[in-house]
C-alpha positions in Angstrom: 0.0 0.0 0.0 1.8 3.1 -1.2 0.6 5.5 1.5 0.6 3.3 4.5 -3.0 3.7 5.7 -3.9 7.3 6.1 -6.7 7.5 8.6 -10.0 8.3 6.9 -12.3 8.6 9.8 -13.6 5.1 9.0 -14.6 6.1 5.5 -14.2 3.9 2.4 -14.7 5.0 -1.2 -17.1 3.3 -3.6 -16.0 4.4 -7.1 -18.3 4.5 -10.1 -18.1 5.9 -13.6 -20.1 5.9 -16.8 -20.3 7.5 -20.2 -23.3 9.7 -19.2 -25.2 11.0 -16.2 -28.1 8.7 -16.8 -25.9 5.6 -16.9 -24.1 6.8 -13.8 -27.4 7.0 -11.9 -28.4 3.5 -13.2 -25.0 2.1 -12.1 -25.7 3.5 -8.6 -29.2 2.0 -8.6 -27.9 -1.5 -9.7 -25.2 -1.5 -7.0 -27.7 -0.3 -4.4 -30.0 -3.3 -5.2 -27.0 -5.6 -4.9 -25.7 -4.4 -1.6 -29.2 -4.2 0.0 -30.1 -7.7 -1.1 -27.6 -9.3 1.2 -24.5 -8.7 3.4 -21.5 -7.2 1.6 -18.2 -6.3 3.0 -17.6 -2.6 2.6 -14.0 -3.0 1.6 -14.7 -5.9 -0.7 -17.1 -3.8 -2.7 -14.6 -0.9 -2.7 -11.8 -3.2 -4.0 -14.0 -4.7 -6.7 -15.2 -1.4 -8.0 -11.6 -0.2 -8.7 -10.2 -3.5 -9.9 -10.1 -4.0 -13.7 -13.0 -1.7 -14.5 -12.8 1.0 -17.2 -12.7 4.6 -15.8 -15.1 6.7 -17.9 -15.9 10.4 -18.2 -18.8 10.8 -15.7 -17.6 9.9 -12.2 -18.8 9.5 -8.7 -17.3 8.5 -5.4 -19.7 7.5 -2.6 -18.0 7.8 0.9 -19.1 6.0 4.0 -18.1 3.7 6.8 -20.9 1.2 6.9 -23.1 -0.4 4.3 -26.2 1.6 5.4 -24.3 4.9 5.0 -22.9 4.0 1.6 -26.3 2.6 0.5 -27.9 5.9 1.4 -25.4 7.7 -0.8 -26.0 5.3 -3.7 -29.8 6.0 -3.4 -29.2 9.8 -3.6 -26.9 9.3 -6.6 -29.4 7.0 -8.3 -32.1 9.7 -7.9 -29.8 12.4 -9.2 -29.7 14.3 -5.9 -26.7 15.9 -4.2 -25.6 14.3 -1.0 -23.0 15.1 1.6 -21.2 11.8 1.2 -21.2 11.7 -2.6 -18.7 13.5 -4.8 -19.6 13.7 -8.5 -17.9 15.3 -11.6 -16.9 15.0 -15.2 -13.3 14.4 -16.3 -11.7 17.6 -17.6 -9.3 17.9 -20.5 -6.1 19.1 -18.8 -2.4 19.4 -19.1 -2.0 17.9 -15.7 -2.3 18.7 -12.0 -0.8 21.9 -10.6 0.4 21.8 -6.9 -0.2 25.2 -5.3 1.9 26.2 -2.2 0.6 29.3 -0.3 2.6 31.6 1.9 1.9 32.2 5.5 -1.7 32.0 6.8 -2.8 28.4 6.3 -1.4 27.3 9.7 -3.4 26.1 12.6 -2.6 24.6 16.0 -2.8 20.8 15.7 -2.3 20.7 11.9 -0.8 17.5 10.5 -0.9 15.8 13.9 -3.4 13.2 12.8 -1.5 12.4 9.6 1.8 12.0 11.6 0.1 9.3 13.6 -1.7 7.5 10.8 0.4 7.9 7.5 3.9 6.3 7.5 4.6 8.1 4.1 3.7 11.5 5.6 5.5 10.8 8.9 8.7 9.7 7.1 8.9 12.9 5.0 8.2 15.0 8.1 11.1 13.3 9.9 13.4 14.1 6.9 12.2 17.7 7.1 12.9 17.8 10.8 16.4 16.6 10.3 17.0 19.1 7.6 15.7 22.0 9.7 17.3 21.0 13.0 20.7 22.8 12.4 18.8 26.1 11.9 16.1 25.8 14.6 16.6 28.1 17.6 15.2 26.4 20.6 12.4 24.5 18.8 11.9 21.3 16.8 9.5 20.6 14.0 7.9 17.5 15.4 7.5 19.0 18.9 5.7 22.1 17.5 3.3 20.0 15.5 2.7 17.3 18.1 2.5 19.6 21.2 0.5 22.4 19.4 2.4 25.3 20.9 0.5 28.3 19.7 3.1 30.8 21.0 5.8 29.2 18.9 3.5 29.1 15.9 3.1 32.9 16.2 6.9 33.3 15.6 7.7 34.0 12.0 11.0 32.1 12.3 9.0 29.0 13.4 5.8 29.1 11.5 7.4 29.5 8.1 9.7 26.5 8.4 6.9 24.4 9.9 4.5 25.3 7.1 7.3 24.5 4.6 7.7 21.0 6.1 4.0 20.3 6.3 3.5 21.4 2.6 6.5 19.4 1.3 5.2 16.3 3.2 1.7 16.7 1.9 3.0 16.9 -1.6 4.9 13.7 -0.9 1.6 12.1 0.3 -0.3 13.2 -2.7 2.3 11.6 -4.9 2.1 8.4 -3.0 -1.6 8.4 -3.8 -0.9 8.6 -7.5 -1.4 12.4 -7.9 1.8 13.8 -9.4 2.3 17.4 -10.3 2.6 18.5 -13.9 3.6 22.0 -12.7 4.1 23.8 -9.3 3.5 27.3 -8.2 4.4 28.9 -4.9 3.1 32.1 -3.3 5.8 34.2 -1.4 7.5 31.7 1.0 5.4 28.9 -0.6 7.8 29.2 -3.5 10.5 27.6 -1.4 8.3 24.5 -1.0 7.5 24.6 -4.7 11.1 24.7 -5.6 11.9 21.7 -3.4 9.0 19.6 -4.7 10.0 20.5 -8.3 13.5 19.3 -7.7 15.1 22.7 -8.0 16.4 22.7 -4.4 17.5 19.8 -2.3 15.6 19.4 0.9 18.7 20.6 2.8 19.0 23.7 0.7 15.3 24.5 0.9 15.4 24.1 4.7 18.3 26.5 4.8 16.5 29.1 2.7 13.2 29.0 4.6 14.8 28.8 8.1 17.5 31.5 7.7 15.3 33.8 5.7 12.5 33.7 8.2 15.1 34.3 11.0 16.3 37.4 9.2 12.7 38.7 9.0 12.6 38.8 12.8 14.6 42.0 12.6 11.6 43.7 10.9 9.1 42.6 13.6 7.1 45.3 15.2 8.0 47.8 12.4 5.5 47.0 9.8 2.2 45.3 8.8 0.1 44.1 5.9 -3.5 44.6 4.8 -5.7 42.8 2.3 -7.7 45.0 0.0 -10.6 44.1 -2.3 -9.9 46.7 -5.1 -8.0 46.8 -8.4 -4.3 47.2 -8.2 -4.4 50.4 -10.3 -6.7 52.0 -7.8 -4.8 50.9 -4.8 -1.5 52.1 -6.2 -2.9 55.7 -6.3 -3.3 55.7 -2.6 0.2 54.5 -1.6 2.7 56.7 0.2 6.5 56.2 0.2 6.6 53.6 3.0 3.9 51.4 1.4 4.0 48.9 -1.5 1.6 46.6 -3.3 3.0 43.4 -1.8 0.7 40.8 -3.5 -1.6 40.7 -6.5 -3.7 37.6 -6.3 -6.4 38.7 -8.8 -8.1 41.7 -10.5 -9.5 42.8 -7.1 -7.4 40.9 -4.6 -4.4 42.9 -3.4 -2.2 43.1 -0.3 -0.5 46.2 0.8 2.6 46.2 3.0 4.6 48.9 4.9 5.1 50.9 8.0 2.3 51.0 10.6 1.5 54.8 10.6 1.2 55.0 6.8 -0.9 51.8 6.8 -3.3 53.3 9.3 -3.8 56.3 6.9 -4.2 53.9 4.0 -6.8 51.8 5.8 -8.8 54.9 6.8 -8.7 56.0 3.1 -10.1 52.6 2.0 -12.8 52.7 4.5 -13.7 56.2 3.5 -14.0 55.1 -0.1 -16.2 52.1 0.8 -13.5 49.6 -0.1 -13.3 46.4 2.0 -9.9 46.2 3.8 -8.7 43.7 6.4 -5.5 43.7 8.5 -3.4 40.6 8.3 -2.1 39.2 11.6 1.6 40.0 11.1 3.8 42.7 12.6 6.4 42.9 9.7 6.3 44.1 6.1 7.3 41.5 3.6 7.5 42.7 0.0 8.0 46.3 1.1 10.9 48.8 1.0 11.9 47.6 4.5 13.2 44.3 3.1 16.1 46.1 1.5 17.7 46.1 5.0 18.0 42.3 4.8 19.7 42.0 1.4 23.3 41.8 2.5 22.5 39.2 5.3 20.5 37.0 3.0 23.1 37.0 0.2 25.7 36.0 2.8 23.8 33.2 4.7 22.3 31.7 1.5 25.4 31.9 -0.6 26.1 28.2 -0.3 22.9 26.9 -1.8 23.1 25.0 -5.1 19.9 25.3 -7.1 19.5 23.1 -10.1 17.1 22.5 -13.0 14.1 20.7 -11.7 12.1 17.8 -13.0 8.7 19.6 -12.7 8.0 23.0 -14.4 7.8 25.8 -11.9 5.9 29.0 -12.6 7.6 31.9 -10.7 5.4 34.4 -8.8 8.3 36.8 -9.2 8.2 36.8 -13.0 4.9 35.2 -13.7 6.5 32.7 -16.1 8.0 29.2 -16.1 11.6 29.5 -15.1 14.6 27.3 -14.9 14.9 26.6 -11.2 18.7 26.6 -11.6 18.4 30.4 -11.3 16.9 30.2 -7.7 20.1 31.3 -5.9 20.5 33.6 -2.9 19.7 36.7 -5.0 16.5 35.1 -6.2 15.3 34.4 -2.7 16.0 38.0 -1.7 14.1 39.2 -4.7 11.2 36.8 -3.9 10.9 38.5 -0.5 11.3 42.0 -1.8 9.2 42.2 -4.9 5.5 42.1 -5.4 4.0 38.5 -5.5 2.4 38.2 -8.9 0.3 35.2 -8.3 -2.3 36.5 -10.8 0.3 36.4 -13.6 1.4 32.9 -12.6 -2.2 31.7 -12.7 -2.8 33.3 -16.1 0.3 31.4 -17.5 -0.9 28.1 -16.1 -4.4 28.5 -17.5 -2.9 29.4 -20.9 -0.9 26.2 -20.8 -4.0 24.2 -20.4 -3.9 23.3 -16.7 -7.4 22.8 -15.3 -6.9 21.0 -12.0 -5.2 22.8 -9.1 -4.4 21.2 -5.8 -3.5 23.5 -2.9 -1.0 21.5 -1.0 -1.5 23.1 2.5 -3.0 22.6 5.9 -5.9 24.9 5.0 -7.0 26.3 1.7 -6.3 30.1 1.2 -5.8 30.4 -2.5 -8.6 28.4 -4.1 -10.7 31.5 -4.5 -8.0 33.3 -6.4 -7.7 30.2 -8.7 -11.4 30.2 -9.4 -11.5 34.0 -10.0 -8.6 33.8 -12.4 -10.4 31.1 -14.4 -13.6 33.2 -14.5 -11.6 36.3 -15.7 -9.8 34.3 -18.4 -13.1 32.8 -19.5 -11.9 29.3 -18.8 -14.7 26.8 -17.8 -14.3 23.6 -16.0 -11.5 24.4 -13.6 -11.2 22.3 -10.5 -9.6 23.9 -7.4 -9.1 21.4 -4.6 -7.6 21.7 -1.1 -5.8 19.1 1.0 -6.6 19.6 4.7 -8.9 22.0 6.4 -8.6 23.7 9.8 -10.0 21.7 12.7 -11.4 18.9 10.5 -10.5 15.2 10.6 -7.4 15.1 8.3 -7.9 11.6 6.9 -11.5 12.1 6.0 -10.8 15.5 4.4 -7.9 14.0 2.4 -10.0 11.2 1.1 -12.8 13.6 0.1 -10.3 15.8 -1.7 -8.8 12.8 -3.4 -12.3 12.0 -4.6 -12.7 15.6 -5.9 -9.4 15.2 -7.9 -10.5 11.9 -9.3 -13.9 13.1 -10.5 -12.1 16.0 -12.2 -10.3 13.4 -14.4 -7.1 12.6 -12.5 -5.9 9.0 -12.0 -5.5 8.2 -8.4 -4.4 5.2 -6.3 -7.2 3.9 -4.0 -5.2 1.0 -2.6 -4.7 2.7 0.8 -8.5 2.3 1.3 -9.1 -1.0 -0.5 -6.3 -3.1 0.9 -7.5 -6.4 2.2 -10.6 -6.4 0.0 -11.4 -9.3 -2.3 -13.3 -9.6 -5.6 -17.0 -10.1 -5.2 -19.8 -10.4 -7.7 -21.2 -6.9 -8.6 -23.5 -5.6 -11.4 -21.9 -5.0 -14.7 -22.1 -1.7 -16.7 -25.5 -0.2 -17.2 -25.6 0.2 -21.0 -28.1 2.8 -22.2 -30.2 1.5 -25.0 -31.6 4.0 -27.5 -34.3 3.2 -30.1 -34.1 4.9 -33.5 -37.5 4.1 -34.8 
């Protein structure tokens, strides 16, 4: 079993597919009649449904822990009704899955703890990240922070950024073990360090050095800055900026973050409120992607001088340039520039959509960028884009992972269900529900 056995809250997937919606509903009805006529082992049915059957365009995954629960989902699917435990979709034409790595903000106390206990694949990668980060950790350890849930430590920029890096890299490793492999990666601000590592552009050791030493340098800016999120076009926001402020992030046509010194931010926020523009303060006390970052340039070039970036195996779309880049250029100067310049996530998304990517998986402990992906597709006039998370704050991690795996599958991505069907045996189930049409 490639992923060990990631806990799923007791859930098992029953996977169906057909050439049309009507046939999919009939498939569900036939299976319902079979499993309600007599006792059926839940895992046996799950194993049989994914063993040797063609995977067709219209797809559904029914999730449940007991026959009664799964039968109820089948009944809703057969009647064409939406149900909580049923994931449906149509396979998309796509250039492959994009792994999306956000910056700071997706963290929560207790994140990844359940997976550490239940998934050997995830735990092994986290242990490797812990070893890579250990030389740079100042009075903390990755596994202790995750397992003990120390909120005070997670509030430190020099802790939360390396911890998020490790969790995201390990989640990407888990997705791969479940058959979902990235055709491209994109990282938002510090998330680009994880993206570079997953793409093969940085070794785990070099990526750990970058995220740990860069976040430690940011501590010098603490208490001297701030960031605010603004729902307004970049051009309009730019007209309200003073010398100590900068557009730090452009996520979409009306999704902007401004960064800078507190006094000038206060004036900026008052201006937004006076103009009726929605504005929200972000819970940080430093100003990434602002003029203050210039103070860190010499230090970052010195402490990161020894890293050895290389050309990766997976294309990486830079949120510095908004284009696919050769990761061999991601040296110390690049990582300073990544922290100093505006994050152009909007341009990166435009490039990915142009290249035909239609399935985006945010590889993080809580989704924060899915809305930007959806909006980018709407603005570009691209239909049928699937934006899927991995975990979600304060939800059962195994159950959420399984549901998101189902979302990816119904969008047309091949997945490996063996972590949930291991131990099952082939049983007699109904064959395909052919749809007969009369032409007279």
